[in-house]
TIKE-910490 format. One record per residue: residue in one letter; residue number from 1; x, y, z of N, C-alpha, C, O, CB in turn. Coordinates in pm, 1 decimal, always signed. Glycine has a CB too. Layout:
> aa  i  n_xx  n_yy  n_zz  ca_xx  ca_yy  ca_zz  c_xx  c_yy  c_zz  o_xx  o_yy  o_zz  cb_xx  cb_yy  cb_zz
> A  NUM  X  Y  Z  X  Y  Z  X  Y  Z  X  Y  Z  X  Y  Z;
...
This chain:
> aa  i  n_xx  n_yy  n_zz  ca_xx  ca_yy  ca_zz  c_xx  c_yy  c_zz  o_xx  o_yy  o_zz  cb_xx  cb_yy  cb_zz
> M  1  +14870.6  +9351.2  +10043.5  +14860.3  +9464.0  +10132.3  +14883.7  +9591.1  +10054.2  +14791.7  +9639.5  +9988.3  +14958.9  +9451.9  +10247.9;
> C  2  +14999.6  +9645.3  +10058.7  +15027.8  +9772.1  +9991.6  +15069.5  +9744.4  +9847.7  +15171.3  +9679.7  +9823.3  +15138.4  +9851.8  +10066.6;
> A  3  +14991.0  +9793.5  +9753.2  +15019.5  +9768.3  +9611.8  +15150.0  +9834.6  +9569.4  +15223.0  +9779.6  +9486.9  +14904.3  +9818.6  +9524.4;
> N  4  +15180.2  +9951.0  +9624.0  +15301.0  +10023.4  +9586.7  +15388.7  +10037.8  +9710.2  +15368.8  +10128.5  +9791.0  +15266.9  +10162.8  +9525.7;
> N  5  +15486.2  +9947.8  +9724.7  +15573.7  +9952.1  +9841.0  +15694.6  +10042.5  +9817.4  +15782.4  +10051.3  +9903.2  +15619.9  +9811.9  +9876.8;
> N  6  +15700.2  +10109.7  +9702.0  +15806.9  +10204.8  +9670.8  +15746.2  +10333.2  +9614.2  +15772.3  +10367.9  +9499.1  +15908.2  +10143.2  +9570.2;
> P  7  +15665.3  +10404.3  +9694.0  +15604.0  +10528.2  +9644.0  +15707.2  +10639.1  +9630.3  +15817.5  +10630.6  +9684.3  +15490.9  +10573.6  +9737.1;
> N  8  +15669.8  +10741.7  +9557.9  +15756.4  +10858.7  +9544.4  +15727.6  +10958.2  +9655.1  +15615.8  +10968.4  +9705.6  +15737.9  +10924.9  +9407.0;
> Q  9  +15831.2  +11030.5  +9690.6  +15816.0  +11142.7  +9782.4  +15715.3  +11239.8  +9720.4  +15713.3  +11256.2  +9598.4  +15954.2  +11213.1  +9810.8;
> K  10  +15633.7  +11303.1  +9800.5  +15531.2  +11399.0  +9757.3  +15415.6  +11333.1  +9681.9  +15339.9  +11402.9  +9614.5  +15594.2  +11504.9  +9669.5;
> D  11  +15399.9  +11201.8  +9691.4  +15286.7  +11132.6  +9629.4  +15167.3  +11129.7  +9723.8  +15183.7  +11131.6  +9845.8  +15326.1  +10989.5  +9589.3;
> N  12  +15047.9  +11125.0  +9667.5  +14929.2  +11085.7  +9741.4  +14923.6  +10934.6  +9731.1  +14934.6  +10879.3  +9621.7  +14797.1  +11154.7  +9685.7;
> L  13  +14906.9  +10867.7  +9843.0  +14912.2  +10722.2  +9845.6  +14797.6  +10669.2  +9930.1  +14776.4  +10714.5  +10042.6  +15048.0  +10672.6  +9900.2;
> N  14  +14723.8  +10573.3  +9876.0  +14621.4  +10502.1  +9951.9  +14667.5  +10358.5  +9969.4  +14685.3  +10285.4  +9872.0  +14482.2  +10508.4  +9880.7;
> I  15  +14686.6  +10319.0  +10094.0  +14727.8  +10182.5  +10124.8  +14602.3  +10105.5  +10165.2  +14542.3  +10133.5  +10269.0  +14837.3  +10178.9  +10238.7;
> E  16  +14563.3  +10009.1  +10083.5  +14444.9  +9928.6  +10111.9  +14487.8  +9800.9  +10183.0  +14571.4  +9725.3  +10133.5  +14366.7  +9895.7  +9981.5;
> V  17  +14428.7  +9778.8  +10300.1  +14467.8  +9665.8  +10384.1  +14348.2  +9572.5  +10404.8  +14252.5  +9609.9  +10472.6  +14522.7  +9715.2  +10520.6;
> P  18  +14352.0  +9452.2  +10347.5  +14246.2  +9355.2  +10375.0  +14260.5  +9304.8  +10518.7  +14372.1  +9286.1  +10567.2  +14251.5  +9236.5  +10273.8;
> L  19  +14149.0  +9282.9  +10585.8  +14151.1  +9243.0  +10726.1  +14109.2  +9098.1  +10742.7  +14002.4  +9057.0  +10697.3  +14060.3  +9333.2  +10808.3;
> F  20  +14195.8  +9020.6  +10809.2  +14169.1  +8879.8  +10837.0  +14215.1  +8845.8  +10977.7  +14309.6  +8905.3  +11029.4  +14238.9  +8788.8  +10733.7;
> H  21  +14148.5  +8751.2  +11038.1  +14191.5  +8695.1  +11165.9  +14175.7  +8544.5  +11156.6  +14065.3  +8493.8  +11137.0  +14109.2  +8754.0  +11286.5;
> K  22  +14286.8  +8473.1  +11170.7  +14287.1  +8326.7  +11159.1  +14225.8  +8280.3  +11027.8  +14152.7  +8181.4  +11023.3  +14211.5  +8264.2  +11275.8;
> G  23  +14256.9  +8353.7  +10920.3  +14211.6  +8317.4  +10787.3  +14071.0  +8361.4  +10750.3  +14027.6  +8342.4  +10636.7  +14220.0  +8173.7  +10773.2;
> L  24  +13999.9  +8419.8  +10845.4  +13862.6  +8463.1  +10818.6  +13857.7  +8615.5  +10808.9  +13925.2  +8684.9  +10884.9  +13765.9  +8412.2  +10929.4;
> P  25  +13777.0  +8668.0  +10714.6  +13768.8  +8813.4  +10700.3  +13706.3  +8878.4  +10823.3  +13618.9  +8821.2  +10888.5  +13688.4  +8849.7  +10575.9;
> I  26  +13753.6  +8999.9  +10853.3  +13700.9  +9080.2  +10963.8  +13616.9  +9191.9  +10904.0  +13658.3  +9257.2  +10808.2  +13816.3  +9137.9  +11053.8;
> D  27  +13500.5  +9213.2  +10960.1  +13414.8  +9325.2  +10919.5  +13474.4  +9452.5  +10979.1  +13475.6  +9469.2  +11101.1  +13264.7  +9304.2  +10966.7;
> A  28  +13523.3  +9541.4  +10894.5  +13590.5  +9663.6  +10939.2  +13499.5  +9753.5  +11021.5  +13548.2  +9832.4  +11102.4  +13642.6  +9740.5  +10820.0;
> S  29  +13368.6  +9743.1  +11002.6  +13276.4  +9828.8  +11077.4  +13270.2  +9792.1  +11225.9  +13219.2  +9870.0  +11306.5  +13137.2  +9820.3  +11016.8;
> T  30  +13321.7  +9674.2  +11263.0  +13320.4  +9633.5  +11403.3  +13443.3  +9681.4  +11480.1  +13449.5  +9665.9  +11602.0  +13310.6  +9483.5  +11412.7;
> L  31  +13540.6  +9739.2  +11410.8  +13662.4  +9786.0  +11478.1  +13632.6  +9906.4  +11566.5  +13552.7  +9993.1  +11530.9  +13770.8  +9821.9  +11374.8;
> T  32  +13697.5  +9910.4  +11681.6  +13684.0  +10025.8  +11769.8  +13790.5  +10130.4  +11740.9  +13770.7  +10248.6  +11769.1  +13691.9  +9982.2  +11915.5;
> N  33  +13904.1  +10087.8  +11684.6  +14010.0  +10181.6  +11646.1  +14109.5  +10110.4  +11555.9  +14112.5  +9987.6  +11548.4  +14081.6  +10240.1  +11771.3;
> A  34  +14189.5  +10188.8  +11488.7  +14302.0  +10140.6  +11409.2  +14407.1  +10250.4  +11415.5  +14374.9  +10368.7  +11405.1  +14260.0  +10106.8  +11259.2;
> I  35  +14531.5  +10211.4  +11432.3  +14640.9  +10308.8  +11439.8  +14749.8  +10268.5  +11341.1  +14802.4  +10157.4  +11346.4  +14698.4  +10318.3  +11585.1;
> Y  36  +14782.6  +10360.3  +11251.4  +14891.0  +10342.5  +11154.6  +15006.2  +10430.7  +11199.4  +14986.1  +10547.6  +11232.3  +14845.2  +10377.8  +11007.7;
> K  37  +15126.9  +10375.2  +11200.8  +15246.2  +10452.6  +11234.1  +15355.1  +10425.8  +11131.0  +15379.0  +10312.1  +11090.3  +15296.3  +10418.4  +11376.5;
> L  38  +15419.7  +10533.8  +11090.5  +15535.5  +10527.0  +11002.0  +15655.0  +10572.2  +11084.5  +15661.3  +10686.8  +11128.9  +15516.7  +10616.0  +10871.8;
> Y  39  +15750.3  +10480.4  +11104.7  +15867.4  +10505.4  +11187.1  +15992.4  +10521.8  +11101.7  +15994.5  +10485.3  +10984.2  +15886.7  +10392.4  +11287.1;
> S  40  +16095.9  +10577.1  +11162.8  +16228.2  +10572.0  +11101.3  +16266.4  +10424.6  +11088.7  +16206.3  +10339.2  +11153.9  +16335.1  +10652.8  +11185.7;
> A  41  +16364.3  +10394.9  +11006.7  +16403.1  +10255.2  +10981.7  +16443.0  +10183.6  +11111.1  +16421.0  +10063.2  +11124.4  +16519.3  +10249.6  +10881.3;
> N  42  +16501.5  +10256.8  +11206.4  +16542.2  +10194.3  +11333.1  +16428.7  +10191.0  +11436.8  +16448.9  +10146.2  +11549.7  +16662.0  +10269.1  +11391.2;
> K  43  +16311.2  +10237.8  +11398.5  +16188.9  +10235.5  +11480.6  +16197.4  +10326.0  +11603.4  +16124.8  +10304.4  +11700.4  +16159.9  +10093.8  +11525.3;
> R  44  +16284.0  +10426.2  +11600.9  +16297.7  +10515.8  +11716.8  +16212.0  +10640.5  +11707.4  +16172.8  +10695.9  +11810.1  +16441.0  +10556.4  +11732.9;
> N  45  +16182.0  +10685.9  +11586.2  +16105.2  +10809.9  +11567.5  +15980.7  +10783.8  +11485.0  +15986.2  +10716.9  +11381.8  +16191.3  +10917.7  +11499.9;
> V  46  +15867.9  +10837.1  +11531.2  +15743.9  +10828.9  +11455.3  +15736.5  +10951.1  +11365.1  +15738.4  +11064.3  +11413.3  +15619.2  +10820.1  +11549.5;
> H  47  +15728.0  +10928.3  +11232.6  +15720.4  +11037.2  +11135.2  +15576.9  +11070.0  +11095.6  +15547.8  +11181.8  +11053.1  +15800.1  +11001.6  +11011.7;
> L  48  +15487.6  +10972.5  +11109.4  +15349.3  +10991.7  +11066.5  +15260.8  +10896.7  +11146.1  +15296.2  +10780.9  +11168.3  +15333.5  +10967.5  +10912.6;
> E  49  +15144.0  +10947.7  +11189.4  +15048.2  +10863.6  +11260.0  +14907.7  +10897.4  +11211.4  +14871.9  +11014.3  +11197.4  +15059.9  +10882.6  +11414.2;
> K  50  +14829.3  +10794.1  +11186.2  +14690.1  +10806.6  +11141.6  +14604.9  +10714.7  +11228.7  +14651.6  +10610.8  +11275.5  +14674.6  +10770.6  +10988.4;
> T  51  +14478.9  +10754.4  +11250.0  +14386.2  +10671.7  +11326.6  +14256.1  +10656.2  +11248.5  +14231.3  +10728.1  +11151.8  +14359.3  +10733.2  +11466.6;
> L  52  +14174.7  +10562.5  +11291.5  +14046.1  +10538.5  +11227.8  +13962.6  +10665.5  +11234.8  +13938.6  +10719.6  +11342.7  +13972.0  +10420.0  +11294.8;
> G  53  +13918.5  +10712.5  +11118.3  +13842.8  +10836.9  +11109.7  +13929.1  +10959.6  +11088.2  +13877.8  +11066.9  +11056.5  +13762.6  +10855.2  +11233.1;
> H  54  +14058.6  +10945.1  +11104.8  +14154.4  +11054.7  +11085.7  +14270.1  +11005.3  +10999.3  +14382.8  +10988.1  +11045.8  +14206.8  +11108.2  +11222.9;
> G  55  +14238.0  +10983.2  +10871.4  +14338.3  +10933.0  +10778.1  +14322.5  +10785.5  +10746.2  +14384.8  +10735.1  +10652.7  +14474.7  +10957.1  +10833.3;
> I  56  +14239.3  +10715.4  +10823.5  +14208.8  +10574.4  +10796.2  +14057.5  +10561.9  +10782.6  +13982.3  +10605.2  +10869.9  +14264.1  +10479.3  +10910.1;
> T  57  +14014.0  +10502.0  +10671.8  +13871.5  +10477.7  +10650.6  +13845.7  +10327.7  +10640.0  +13931.2  +10251.3  +10595.0  +13821.6  +10550.6  +10523.3;
> A  58  +13726.5  +10287.5  +10682.1  +13687.7  +10146.9  +10678.5  +13589.6  +10123.2  +10564.7  +13493.1  +10197.9  +10548.5  +13625.9  +10103.5  +10813.0;
> T  59  +13614.8  +10018.1  +10485.1  +13524.1  +9978.0  +10377.4  +13513.5  +9825.4  +10378.8  +13606.4  +9756.5  +10336.7  +13574.4  +10030.3  +10237.4;
> E  60  +13401.8  +9772.9  +10426.7  +13374.8  +9628.6  +10435.1  +13487.7  +9555.6  +10509.5  +13503.5  +9575.3  +10630.0  +13357.6  +9568.8  +10293.2;
> Q  61  +13565.4  +9472.9  +10441.0  +13675.0  +9400.1  +10506.3  +13811.4  +9462.6  +10477.7  +13913.1  +9393.2  +10477.1  +13675.1  +9254.8  +10461.2;
> H  62  +13813.2  +9594.7  +10453.8  +13938.3  +9664.8  +10425.7  +13948.1  +9792.5  +10507.3  +13847.5  +9852.3  +10545.6  +13949.8  +9696.7  +10276.5;
> L  63  +14070.6  +9832.1  +10532.5  +14098.7  +9966.5  +10581.3  +14181.8  +10034.7  +10474.4  +14264.8  +9971.2  +10409.4  +14173.0  +9964.7  +10720.7;
> V  64  +14159.4  +10163.7  +10456.1  +14237.5  +10240.5  +10359.7  +14309.0  +10351.8  +10436.6  +14246.1  +10436.2  +10500.3  +14146.2  +10299.0  +10244.8;
> I  65  +14440.8  +10349.4  +10428.6  +14524.5  +10450.3  +10492.8  +14560.6  +10552.8  +10386.2  +14620.0  +10518.3  +10284.1  +14653.5  +10386.8  +10558.2;
> S  66  +14525.0  +10678.6  +10409.7  +14552.6  +10785.2  +10312.6  +14674.8  +10864.1  +10355.8  +14675.5  +10929.0  +10460.4  +14430.8  +10879.2  +10297.4;
> I  67  +14777.2  +10857.3  +10273.6  +14896.9  +10939.1  +10294.5  +14893.7  +11046.5  +10187.1  +14896.8  +11016.6  +10067.8  +15031.0  +10853.0  +10287.9;
> T  68  +14887.4  +11170.6  +10230.1  +14873.5  +11282.6  +10137.4  +15009.8  +11331.1  +10088.0  +15114.3  +11294.4  +10141.7  +14797.9  +11397.7  +10204.3;
> E  69  +15005.3  +11413.9  +9984.9  +15127.2  +11476.1  +9932.6  +15198.3  +11552.9  +10044.2  +15320.9  +11549.5  +10054.5  +15094.3  +11570.8  +9813.8;
> D  70  +15120.6  +11621.9  +10127.3  +15178.2  +11697.8  +10238.5  +15244.4  +11604.6  +10340.4  +15350.3  +11637.0  +10394.1  +15069.7  +11782.5  +10307.2;
> D  71  +15181.8  +11487.7  +10367.5  +15239.6  +11389.4  +10460.2  +15373.9  +11337.4  +10410.7  +15465.5  +11315.2  +10489.9  +15143.4  +11272.6  +10480.2;
> S  72  +15385.5  +11318.0  +10278.7  +15504.3  +11251.8  +10223.1  +15610.0  +11347.1  +10167.9  +15710.4  +11302.4  +10112.5  +15462.5  +11158.7  +10114.6;
> K  73  +15588.4  +11478.1  +10182.3  +15680.2  +11573.4  +10118.8  +15823.3  +11566.5  +10172.0  +15916.5  +11601.4  +10099.5  +15628.0  +11712.6  +10137.1;
> T  74  +15843.4  +11522.8  +10295.6  +15979.5  +11515.0  +10350.2  +16029.2  +11371.5  +10362.1  +16138.6  +11348.0  +10413.5  +15984.8  +11581.7  +10486.2;
> L  75  +15950.5  +11275.8  +10315.2  +15989.3  +11135.2  +10327.1  +16077.0  +11092.6  +10210.7  +16039.6  +11106.9  +10094.3  +15865.7  +11046.0  +10334.7;
> S  76  +16192.1  +11041.0  +10243.4  +16284.5  +10989.2  +10142.3  +16369.6  +10881.9  +10208.8  +16431.7  +10905.2  +10312.5  +16374.1  +11103.8  +10081.1;
> G  77  +16371.4  +10764.6  +10147.6  +16447.6  +10654.5  +10204.5  +16356.5  +10545.5  +10258.5  +16237.3  +10541.0  +10228.0  +16538.7  +10705.0  +10314.4;
> T  78  +16415.4  +10457.2  +10339.8  +16343.7  +10341.6  +10391.8  +16291.9  +10369.3  +10532.3  +16362.2  +10424.0  +10617.3  +16434.0  +10217.9  +10391.8;
> Y  79  +16167.2  +10330.0  +10553.9  +16098.8  +10346.3  +10681.3  +16034.6  +10213.4  +10719.7  +16026.8  +10120.8  +10639.1  +15992.4  +10459.8  +10673.7;
> Y  80  +15989.9  +10206.2  +10841.9  +15914.7  +10091.3  +10891.8  +15772.9  +10140.0  +10918.5  +15754.8  +10245.2  +10979.9  +15980.8  +10029.1  +11022.0;
> H  81  +15672.1  +10065.7  +10873.6  +15535.3  +10105.9  +10902.9  +15452.5  +9986.7  +10947.5  +15478.6  +9872.3  +10910.6  +15471.5  +10171.8  +10780.9;
> E  82  +15350.1  +10017.9  +11029.6  +15265.4  +9911.4  +11082.0  +15125.3  +9963.5  +11106.4  +15103.2  +10083.2  +11124.5  +15324.1  +9853.5  +11211.4;
> L  83  +15031.4  +9870.6  +11106.4  +14891.9  +9900.8  +11133.7  +14844.2  +9808.1  +11244.3  +14852.5  +9685.9  +11232.4  +14804.1  +9885.7  +11005.7;
> T  84  +14793.9  +9867.8  +11352.6  +14738.6  +9792.5  +11464.5  +14588.7  +9817.4  +11466.6  +14543.4  +9931.5  +11457.3  +14805.5  +9833.2  +11600.9;
> I  85  +14511.5  +9708.4  +11479.1  +14365.3  +9721.4  +11481.4  +14312.2  +9675.9  +11617.1  +14371.1  +9591.4  +11684.4  +14300.3  +9638.4  +11366.5;
> F  86  +14198.6  +9735.0  +11654.8  +14135.7  +9705.1  +11782.7  +13988.4  +9674.9  +11758.1  +13919.0  +9751.4  +11691.0  +14152.9  +9823.2  +11883.3;
> G  87  +13941.2  +9563.7  +11812.4  +13800.7  +9528.3  +11795.1  +13751.3  +9443.5  +11910.1  +13831.0  +9381.7  +11980.7  +13779.8  +9454.8  +11663.9;
> P  88  +13620.6  +9440.0  +11929.9  +13565.1  +9364.4  +12042.6  +13584.9  +9212.9  +12029.3  +13602.1  +9144.1  +12129.9  +13417.5  +9394.7  +12056.1;
> A  89  +13582.5  +9161.3  +11908.2  +13592.2  +9016.3  +11888.9  +13736.2  +8964.7  +11900.4  +13759.7  +8858.0  +11957.1  +13535.3  +8978.6  +11752.9;
> N  90  +13832.2  +9040.5  +11846.5  +13970.1  +8991.4  +11838.6  +14069.0  +9071.4  +11922.0  +14188.5  +9041.6  +11920.3  +14015.1  +8991.8  +11696.4;
> G  91  +14022.4  +9171.9  +11994.6  +14112.4  +9251.9  +12076.8  +14207.3  +9334.3  +11991.1  +14166.8  +9391.7  +11890.0  +14191.7  +9162.4  +12170.8;
> R  92  +14331.6  +9339.9  +12031.4  +14435.7  +9416.6  +11961.5  +14519.5  +9319.7  +11878.0  +14561.4  +9214.6  +11926.6  +14526.2  +9496.1  +12063.1;
> S  93  +14543.7  +9356.6  +11750.9  +14631.2  +9274.0  +11666.7  +14696.3  +9359.8  +11559.4  +14647.1  +9467.1  +11524.6  +14551.9  +9158.0  +11601.7;
> N  94  +14807.3  +9310.3  +11508.2  +14877.3  +9379.4  +11400.0  +14823.8  +9330.6  +11266.7  +14826.5  +9210.9  +11238.0  +15030.4  +9357.0  +11408.9;
> A  95  +14774.9  +9423.9  +11184.8  +14727.7  +9389.2  +11050.9  +14845.9  +9371.6  +10956.7  +14842.9  +9286.1  +10868.2  +14631.7  +9497.3  +10997.0;
> F  96  +14950.3  +9452.5  +10975.7  +15075.6  +9434.8  +10903.0  +15185.8  +9513.0  +10971.4  +15160.2  +9605.1  +11049.0  +15061.0  +9479.2  +10756.2;
> K  97  +15308.3  +9474.9  +10941.4  +15428.5  +9548.5  +10981.4  +15537.6  +9511.6  +10883.5  +15569.4  +9394.3  +10864.0  +15471.1  +9516.3  +11129.7;
> Q  98  +15595.2  +9615.8  +10821.4  +15695.0  +9591.8  +10717.7  +15767.4  +9722.3  +10683.5  +15733.9  +9829.0  +10735.1  +15629.0  +9531.5  +10591.3;
> E  99  +15865.7  +9711.4  +10596.8  +15938.0  +9829.0  +10549.0  +15867.5  +9888.7  +10427.9  +15797.1  +9819.5  +10354.4  +16083.6  +9792.9  +10513.8;
> I  100  +15888.2  +10019.9  +10408.6  +15840.9  +10090.4  +10291.0  +15949.2  +10190.5  +10253.3  +16009.3  +10252.5  +10341.0  +15702.2  +10161.0  +10316.7;
> T  101  +15974.7  +10207.0  +10124.2  +16077.7  +10298.7  +10076.8  +16016.2  +10407.0  +9990.3  +15948.3  +10378.2  +9891.8  +16185.9  +10223.4  +9998.7;
> F  102  +16040.3  +10532.0  +10028.0  +15994.9  +10645.9  +9948.8  +16110.3  +10691.7  +9861.8  +16219.6  +10720.0  +9910.8  +15943.3  +10762.0  +10039.6;
> Q  103  +16084.1  +10698.9  +9729.7  +16184.0  +10743.3  +9634.8  +16189.0  +10895.9  +9632.9  +16084.9  +10961.0  +9623.1  +16154.2  +10687.5  +9494.2;
> A  104  +16307.3  +10952.7  +9642.1  +16322.2  +11098.2  +9639.4  +16282.6  +11153.2  +9503.3  +16306.7  +11089.9  +9400.4  +16466.8  +11138.6  +9673.2;
> T  105  +16222.1  +11270.7  +9503.1  +16187.8  +11339.8  +9378.0  +16269.1  +11467.5  +9368.9  +16320.4  +11517.5  +9469.0  +16035.0  +11371.1  +9370.2;
> K  106  +16280.2  +11519.6  +9247.8  +16363.4  +11639.0  +9225.0  +16295.6  +11767.4  +9263.9  +16363.4  +11862.8  +9301.9  +16403.3  +11647.2  +9081.4;
> N  107  +16162.4  +11774.0  +9255.8  +16095.4  +11900.0  +9289.3  +15987.0  +11882.3  +9390.0  +15921.7  +11979.5  +9428.0  +16038.5  +11962.8  +9167.4;
């Protein structure tokens, strides 16, 4: 899933997510939506949200979530993030959900 699970604060980060359902690849072009959310570690506050076409792009059997330097400039510490996908064949499902830690930078 995410090649760099410990990015630096103020980094540009592309999270590439392969899509599968029951072990079979999903064609990303068939999705009706995808929602990425980055929460506080306790999952009470949403710090960042991206949707398909607005920060999330589809390429064959992958989605790419783009987190910009501006998005990550105030992120430091451990967060919880998840990606929910929506499609006609499989309905709503979670592509992933896990923790991510942003390392603080000096400048």
